[in-house]
LUMNU-306761 format. One record per residue (C-alpha): residue number from 1; x, y, z. Coordinates in Angstrom, 3 decimals, always signed. Example, Ala and Ser with C-alpha at 12.3 -4.5 7.8 and 13.67 -1.06 7.14 Angstrom:
BEGIN
    nr          u          v          w
     1    +12.300     -4.500     +7.800
     2    +13.670     -1.060     +7.140
end
This chain:
BEGIN
    nr          u          v          w
     1    +49.587    -16.839    -24.164
     2    +52.655    -15.111    -22.663
     3    +52.930    -15.512    -18.902
     4    +53.140    -11.762    -18.253
     5    +49.968    -11.140    -20.279
     6    +48.116    -13.789    -18.254
     7    +49.393    -12.223    -15.026
     8    +48.236     -8.756    -16.143
     9    +44.746    -10.038    -16.913
    10    +44.558    -11.813    -13.553
    11    +45.595     -8.643    -11.743
    12    +42.962     -6.650    -13.620
    13    +40.252     -9.170    -12.686
    14    +41.277     -8.823     -9.047
    15    +41.223     -5.020     -9.240
    16    +37.780     -5.050    -10.852
    17    +36.477     -7.482     -8.214
    18    +37.839     -5.306     -5.400
    19    +36.365     -2.108     -6.831
    20    +33.034     -3.794     -7.577
    21    +32.936     -4.985     -3.967
    22    +33.573     -1.439     -2.718
    23    +30.807     -0.082     -4.970
    24    +28.414     -2.627     -3.524
    25    +29.463     -2.310     +0.117
    26    +29.997     +1.442     +0.336
    27    +27.856     +2.907     -2.443
    28    +24.850     +0.612     -2.258
    29    +25.057     -0.912     -5.753
    30    +22.951     -4.083     -5.516
    31    +23.461     -5.781     -8.866
    32    +26.633     -7.803     -9.466
    33    +26.635     -7.205    -13.219
    34    +26.199     -3.438    -12.801
    35    +28.913     -3.276    -10.137
    36    +31.469     -5.108    -12.280
    37    +30.642     -3.015    -15.373
    38    +31.000     +0.229    -13.410
    39    +34.251     -0.978    -11.857
    40    +35.665     -2.006    -15.240
    41    +34.714     +1.347    -16.753
    42    +36.340     +3.277    -13.909
    43    +39.531     +1.233    -14.313
    44    +39.550     +1.628    -18.086
    45    +39.167     -2.114    -18.664
    46    +36.956     -2.548    -21.702
    47    +37.977     -6.173    -22.326
    48    +35.060     -8.232    -21.012
    49    +37.347    -11.257    -20.659
    50    +38.833     -9.521    -17.631
    51    +35.511     -9.307    -15.783
    52    +35.439    -11.371    -12.588
    53    +32.580    -13.757    -11.951
    54    +30.114    -13.323     -9.101
    55    +31.959    -15.781     -6.871
    56    +35.102    -13.645     -7.111
    57    +33.135    -10.529     -6.235
    58    +31.484    -12.266     -3.267
    59    +34.937    -13.157     -1.947
    60    +36.103     -9.579     -2.464
    61    +33.002     -8.415     -0.574
    62    +33.899    -10.646     +2.362
    63    +37.436     -9.272     +2.338
    64    +36.134     -5.682     +2.230
    65    +33.752     -6.306     +5.125
    66    +36.528     -7.923     +7.171
    67    +38.799     -4.950     +6.595
    68    +36.410     -2.007     +6.899
    69    +33.025     -3.062     +8.297
    70    +33.601     -6.159    +10.406
    71    +31.517     -5.260    +13.478
    72    +28.856     -3.398    +11.487
    73    +28.601     -6.253     +8.977
    74    +28.358     -8.944    +11.629
    75    +25.565     -7.077    +13.425
    76    +23.721     -6.421    +10.147
    77    +23.837    -10.036     +9.016
    78    +22.763    -11.299    +12.447
    79    +19.795     -8.919    +12.498
    80    +18.742     -9.809     +8.959
    81    +19.048    -13.542     +9.623
    82    +16.860    -13.086    +12.702
    83    +14.285    -11.268    +10.579
    84    +14.525    -14.017     +7.961
    85    +13.969    -16.666    +10.626
    86    +10.813    -14.896    +11.834
    87     +9.490    -14.820     +8.270
    88    +10.372    -18.501     +7.792
    89     +8.392    -19.392    +10.911
    90     +5.466    -17.372     +9.578
    91     +5.647    -19.198     +6.241
    92     +6.397    -22.665     +7.630
    93     +3.546    -24.228     +5.612
    94     +5.455    -23.544     +2.397
    95     +8.845    -25.130     +3.226
    96    +10.799    -21.840     +3.258
    97    +14.502    -21.711     +2.441
    98    +16.794    -18.725     +3.006
    99    +18.978    -17.752     +0.065
   100    +20.941    -14.795     -1.275
   101    +23.369    -12.448     +0.494
   102    +21.781    -12.849     +3.935
   103    +22.575    -16.564     +3.834
   104    +26.009    -15.951     +2.288
   105    +26.869    -13.339     +4.937
   106    +27.511    -10.619     +2.354
   107    +24.268     -8.657     +2.892
   108    +24.585     -4.913     +2.654
   109    +22.593     -2.035     +4.075
   110    +19.964     -2.159     +1.333
   111    +19.921     -5.892     +0.650
   112    +16.626     -7.747     +0.591
   113    +15.997    -10.874     +2.607
   114    +15.321    -13.518     -0.024
   115    +13.350    -16.682     +0.621
   116    +12.361    -19.545     -1.622
   117     +8.990    -21.199     -0.977
   118     +7.932    -24.585     -2.334
   119     +4.270    -25.331     -2.947
   120     +2.061    -26.761     -5.681
   121     -0.336    -23.819     -5.385
   122     +1.240    -20.340     -5.473
   123     -2.214    -18.838     -4.905
   124     -2.277    -20.458     -1.470
   125     +0.650    -18.275     -0.449
   126     -1.179    -15.129     -1.537
   127     -4.361    -16.194     +0.263
   128     -2.349    -16.996     +3.374
   129     -0.846    -13.492     +3.405
   130     -4.159    -11.801     +2.642
   131     -5.886    -13.668     +5.481
   132     -3.205    -12.422     +7.877
   133     -3.259     -8.842     +6.575
   134     +0.374     -9.036     +5.506
   135     +0.838     -6.477     +2.703
   136     +2.761     -7.531     -0.391
   137     +3.233     -6.793     -4.053
   138     +3.692     -9.324     -6.831
   139     +6.524     -9.639     -9.319
   140     +8.641    -12.303    -10.921
   141    +12.245    -13.377    -11.250
   142    +14.032    -15.606    -13.717
   143    +16.004    -18.697    -12.768
   144    +17.851    -21.214    -14.865
   145    +16.712    -24.833    -14.853
   146    +18.982    -26.998    -16.944
   147    +19.413    -25.249    -20.276
   148    +16.305    -23.093    -20.061
   149    +15.234    -19.956    -18.206
   150    +11.958    -19.857    -16.312
   151    +10.138    -17.022    -14.591
   152     +8.785    -17.729    -11.120
   153     +6.393    -15.535     -9.095
   154     +7.917    -13.390     -6.353
   155     +6.008    -11.782     -3.493
   156     +7.633     -8.742     -1.870
   157     +6.429     -7.888     +1.630
   158     +5.746     -4.145     +1.764
   159     +4.871     -3.556     +5.404
   160     +4.729     -4.936     +8.908
   161     +7.438     -6.916    +10.662
   162     +8.381     -8.755     +7.462
   163     +8.962     -5.667     +5.320
   164    +12.083     -6.104     +3.209
   165    +11.505     -9.830     +2.688
   166    +10.854    -11.255     -0.765
   167     +9.719    -14.803     -1.460
   168    +10.136    -16.604     -4.779
   169     +7.577    -19.378     -5.199
   170     +8.605    -22.710     -6.728
   171     +6.786    -26.002     -7.186
   172     +7.587    -28.882     -4.851
   173     +9.119    -30.712     -7.833
   174    +11.784    -28.002     -7.995
   175    +13.261    -29.335     -4.762
   176    +14.706    -32.163     -6.865
   177    +16.048    -29.845     -9.563
   178    +18.084    -27.056     -7.993
   179    +17.540    -23.704     -9.710
   180    +20.527    -21.723    -10.867
   181    +21.134    -17.994    -11.106
   182    +19.919    -16.668    -14.443
   183    +22.992    -14.490    -14.964
   184    +25.915    -16.850    -14.413
   185    +24.319    -20.278    -14.020
   186    +25.635    -20.883    -10.501
   187    +23.517    -23.172     -8.290
   188    +21.421    -21.191     -5.828
   189    +22.562    -21.876     -2.265
   190    +19.653    -22.285     +0.134
   191    +19.064    -23.280     +3.755
   192    +16.063    -24.497     +5.720
   193    +15.081    -23.109     +9.104
   194    +17.242    -25.425    +11.280
   195    +20.330    -24.379     +9.313
   196    +19.519    -20.689     +9.783
   197    +18.934    -21.270    +13.488
   198    +22.339    -22.963    +13.665
   199    +24.002    -19.984    +11.946
   200    +22.482    -17.615    +14.496
   201    +23.433    -19.862    +17.400
   202    +27.034    -20.017    +16.147
   203    +27.166    -16.210    +16.040
   204    +26.187    -15.671    +19.683
end
């Protein structure tokens, strides 16, 4: 491949990543795939080989926040990590892990606080919440395990102090087999409560 053609494609990937990051940070687009498709369409880049991966967009998001929203972003992430920590203490029986943009530090105004719980009885989580009058709704989300996709139950808290938190429920065996994102196959980063406490302490 000619060097100039490779350079042009690289520049286009960077432009798409930067625009996708702006769409997510400023316009509230939550989905990586939607953000990159919209960005590519706006830039007239129909060649899907030019689309950046989610890691590139996350880095572009960090750059955008540093340039335009540094103080606002830092305060938002600190507040959301504090809320996540309170939910993790509430759900301590189920070995909660923080994941997603709140852990990564790229959370936006409308981002959810995503937890992963590990238990051999998902119904116990529901009973626990019902007994404490914590409102929630049920759903599911797909994760990749090895070469296959699997749906896991997700509970979304719909009221009270934990509103905005969602918790995906895995079996304890899944602690030995790290789930991956369904879209791009990346390992899901996660952190237990002491790690989240350390992040908050470092941000004082």
